[in-house]
C-alpha positions as CSV (number, residue, x, y, z in Angstrom):
1,X,-2.8,-46.6,14.1
2,X,-4.1,-43.1,14.2
3,X,-7.1,-43.8,16.4
4,X,-8.4,-46.1,19.0
5,X,-11.9,-47.4,19.6
6,X,-14.3,-46.1,22.3
7,X,-14.3,-49.4,24.1
8,X,-10.5,-49.5,24.2
9,X,-10.5,-46.0,25.7
10,X,-11.7,-47.2,29.0
11,X,-8.0,-47.5,29.9
12,X,-7.9,-43.7,29.9
13,X,-10.3,-43.6,32.8
14,X,-8.4,-46.2,34.6
15,X,-5.2,-44.3,34.2
16,X,-6.7,-41.1,35.6
17,X,-8.1,-43.0,38.6
18,X,-4.6,-44.4,39.3
19,X,-3.0,-41.0,38.9
20,X,-5.3,-39.3,41.4
21,X,-5.1,-42.2,43.9
22,X,-1.3,-42.1,43.8
23,X,-1.1,-38.4,44.4
24,X,-4.0,-37.6,46.7
25,X,-1.8,-36.7,49.6
26,X,0.3,-34.4,47.5
27,X,-2.8,-32.6,46.2
28,X,-4.2,-32.1,49.7
29,X,-0.8,-30.9,50.9
30,X,-0.6,-28.3,48.1
31,X,-4.2,-27.2,48.7
32,X,-3.6,-26.9,52.4
33,X,-1.1,-24.2,51.9
34,X,-3.3,-21.8,50.0
35,X,-6.7,-23.4,50.1
36,X,-8.8,-25.5,52.5
37,X,-6.7,-28.7,52.1
38,X,-9.4,-31.0,50.8
39,X,-8.6,-31.2,47.1
40,X,-6.8,-34.5,47.2
41,X,-9.3,-36.0,49.6
42,X,-12.3,-35.0,47.4
43,X,-10.6,-36.0,44.1
44,X,-9.5,-39.4,45.5
45,X,-13.1,-40.0,46.8
46,X,-14.6,-39.1,43.4
47,X,-12.2,-41.2,41.3
48,X,-12.3,-44.2,43.6
49,X,-16.1,-44.2,43.8
50,X,-16.1,-44.1,40.0
51,X,-13.8,-47.1,39.7
52,X,-15.9,-49.1,42.1
53,X,-19.1,-48.4,40.1
54,X,-17.5,-49.5,36.9
55,X,-16.2,-52.7,38.3
56,X,-17.7,-56.0,37.0
57,X,-19.8,-54.2,34.3
58,X,-19.1,-53.6,30.6
59,X,-18.2,-50.1,29.9
60,X,-16.4,-47.9,27.3
61,X,-14.7,-44.5,27.4
62,X,-17.9,-42.6,27.1
63,X,-19.6,-44.5,29.9
64,X,-16.6,-44.2,32.2
65,X,-16.5,-40.4,31.6
66,X,-20.2,-40.1,32.2
67,X,-20.0,-42.0,35.5
68,X,-17.0,-39.9,36.6
69,X,-18.8,-36.7,35.7
70,X,-21.9,-37.7,37.6
71,X,-19.9,-38.7,40.7
72,X,-17.8,-35.5,40.7
73,X,-20.9,-33.3,40.2
74,X,-23.2,-35.0,42.7
75,X,-21.1,-36.6,45.4
76,X,-18.0,-34.6,46.3
77,X,-17.6,-31.3,47.9
78,X,-15.4,-28.3,47.2
79,X,-15.2,-26.0,44.2
80,X,-13.4,-28.6,42.0
81,X,-16.3,-31.1,41.9
82,X,-18.5,-29.0,39.6
83,X,-15.5,-27.9,37.5
84,X,-14.1,-31.4,36.9
85,X,-17.6,-32.9,36.7
86,X,-18.5,-30.5,34.0
87,X,-15.2,-31.0,32.2
88,X,-15.6,-34.8,32.1
89,X,-19.2,-34.5,31.1
90,X,-18.1,-32.6,28.0
91,X,-15.4,-35.1,27.2
92,X,-18.1,-37.8,27.4
93,X,-20.5,-36.0,25.2
94,X,-17.9,-35.5,22.4
95,X,-16.3,-38.9,22.8
96,X,-19.7,-40.6,22.0
97,X,-19.5,-39.6,18.4
98,X,-17.2,-42.4,17.3
99,X,-13.6,-43.7,17.3
100,X,-11.1,-41.4,19.0
101,X,-8.6,-39.9,16.5
102,X,-6.6,-36.7,16.9
103,X,-9.4,-34.5,15.8
104,X,-11.9,-36.1,18.1
105,X,-9.5,-36.0,21.1
106,X,-8.8,-32.4,20.5
107,X,-12.5,-31.6,20.2
108,X,-13.1,-33.4,23.5
109,X,-10.5,-31.3,25.3
110,X,-11.5,-28.1,23.7
111,X,-15.2,-28.6,24.7
112,X,-14.1,-29.4,28.3
113,X,-11.9,-26.3,28.4
114,X,-14.7,-24.1,27.1
115,X,-17.2,-25.5,29.7
116,X,-14.7,-25.0,32.6
117,X,-14.2,-21.4,31.5
118,X,-17.9,-20.7,31.2
119,X,-18.6,-22.2,34.6
120,X,-15.7,-20.8,36.6
121,X,-14.8,-17.7,34.7
122,X,-11.1,-18.3,35.1
123,X,-8.6,-17.4,32.4
124,X,-4.9,-18.1,31.9
125,X,-3.0,-16.2,34.6
126,X,-5.6,-16.6,37.3
127,X,-3.6,-19.5,39.0
128,X,-6.2,-22.3,38.4
129,X,-6.4,-25.5,36.5
130,X,-7.0,-23.4,33.4
131,X,-3.3,-22.4,33.4
132,X,-2.6,-26.1,32.8
133,X,-5.5,-27.0,30.6
134,X,-5.6,-24.1,28.1
135,X,-1.9,-24.3,27.0
136,X,-2.2,-28.0,26.8
137,X,-5.2,-27.8,24.4
138,X,-3.4,-25.1,22.4
139,X,-0.3,-27.2,22.0
140,X,-2.2,-30.3,21.0
141,X,-4.3,-28.4,18.4
142,X,-1.2,-26.7,17.0
143,X,0.6,-30.0,16.7
144,X,-2.3,-31.6,14.9
145,X,-2.7,-28.6,12.6
146,X,1.0,-28.8,11.8
147,X,0.7,-32.5,10.7
148,X,2.7,-33.9,13.6
149,X,0.3,-36.8,14.2
150,X,-1.8,-38.0,17.1
151,X,1.0,-39.5,19.2
152,X,3.4,-36.5,18.8
153,X,0.5,-34.1,19.6
154,X,0.0,-36.0,22.8
155,X,3.7,-35.5,23.7
156,X,3.2,-31.8,23.1
157,X,0.0,-31.8,25.2
158,X,1.8,-33.4,28.2
159,X,4.8,-31.0,27.9
160,X,2.6,-27.9,27.7
161,X,0.5,-29.2,30.6
162,X,3.6,-29.5,32.8
163,X,4.8,-26.1,31.8
164,X,1.4,-24.6,32.6
165,X,1.3,-26.3,35.9
166,X,4.7,-24.9,36.8
167,X,3.7,-21.4,35.6
168,X,1.2,-21.2,38.5
169,X,4.1,-21.1,41.0
170,X,4.8,-17.4,40.3
171,X,1.2,-16.3,39.8
172,X,-1.0,-14.5,42.2
173,X,-4.3,-16.3,42.7
174,X,-7.3,-14.3,41.4
175,X,-10.2,-16.6,41.9
176,X,-11.3,-19.1,44.6
177,X,-10.4,-19.3,48.2
178,X,-6.7,-18.8,47.5
179,X,-7.4,-15.3,46.0
180,X,-7.8,-14.1,49.6
181,X,-4.1,-14.5,50.1
182,X,-3.2,-12.0,47.4
183,X,0.6,-11.8,47.1
184,X,1.1,-14.6,49.7
185,X,-0.1,-17.1,47.1
186,X,2.9,-16.3,44.9
187,X,5.7,-18.9,45.0
188,X,3.3,-21.8,45.5
189,X,1.8,-24.3,43.0
190,X,-2.0,-24.3,42.5
191,X,-3.4,-27.7,43.5
192,X,-6.0,-27.6,40.7
193,X,-3.3,-26.9,38.2
194,X,-1.3,-29.9,39.5
195,X,-4.3,-32.3,39.5
196,X,-5.1,-31.2,35.9
197,X,-1.5,-31.9,34.9
198,X,-1.7,-35.4,36.5
199,X,-5.0,-36.1,34.6
200,X,-3.7,-34.8,31.2
201,X,-0.5,-36.7,31.6
202,X,-2.5,-39.9,32.4
203,X,-4.7,-39.3,29.4
204,X,-1.7,-38.7,27.1
205,X,0.2,-41.8,28.3
206,X,-2.8,-44.1,28.1
207,X,-3.8,-42.8,24.7
208,X,-0.3,-43.4,23.4
209,X,-0.2,-46.9,24.8
210,X,-3.4,-47.7,22.8
211,X,-1.9,-46.2,19.6
212,X,1.3,-48.2,19.9
213,X,-0.3,-51.5,21.0
214,X,-2.1,-52.0,17.7
215,X,-0.6,-54.7,15.5
216,X,-0.8,-52.2,12.6
217,X,0.9,-49.4,14.6
218,X,3.3,-47.0,13.2
219,X,6.7,-46.7,14.9
220,X,7.2,-43.9,17.4
221,X,9.6,-42.2,15.0
222,X,7.0,-42.2,12.2
223,X,4.5,-40.6,14.6
224,X,7.0,-37.9,15.4
225,X,7.5,-36.8,11.8
């Protein structure tokens, strides 16, 4: 299949929750070196509260993203709550338009990226989550434009997200608390870039699982053509 339905897409939210819960200590440890050390704590709180509120109620991808956005915006501290809350709010807004195919998925991510840039002002090279998110969006869009298919584009997204995350190691922080360290921030990964990589990887893997689970699925090799 080249798309999945909105109600099937709730597994994307579940995958992100699990990714953050499994890596909350790592994220706080990374943030503790060049930030205030609460990134993993706050993210884990937001995603766990979201999961609890979605339990025992019917919901789809759009609803899950809306709840996640509201929790991150209203109930967790730090600078990342507003950024991620805004990001997921944009994903929810665009996802509500219908089934999720490659064009819809790309539009969701692009809207989220634009909103994060507008809110935080960060650009690639500033040592933030944008260093992960922007190249991932670009790689996905380029793959789709090149006719590589939804599943292959998700592979490219995940690969670019990891490369973007790793690129922050040698950058000097230019925005946020870590910018006060100047050159001392070089050589360390940015916690926001790492959490963004975890989230994009979870989105990619969960989306691919839906594409391949369909009884009418194409083979993985066909997707990669």
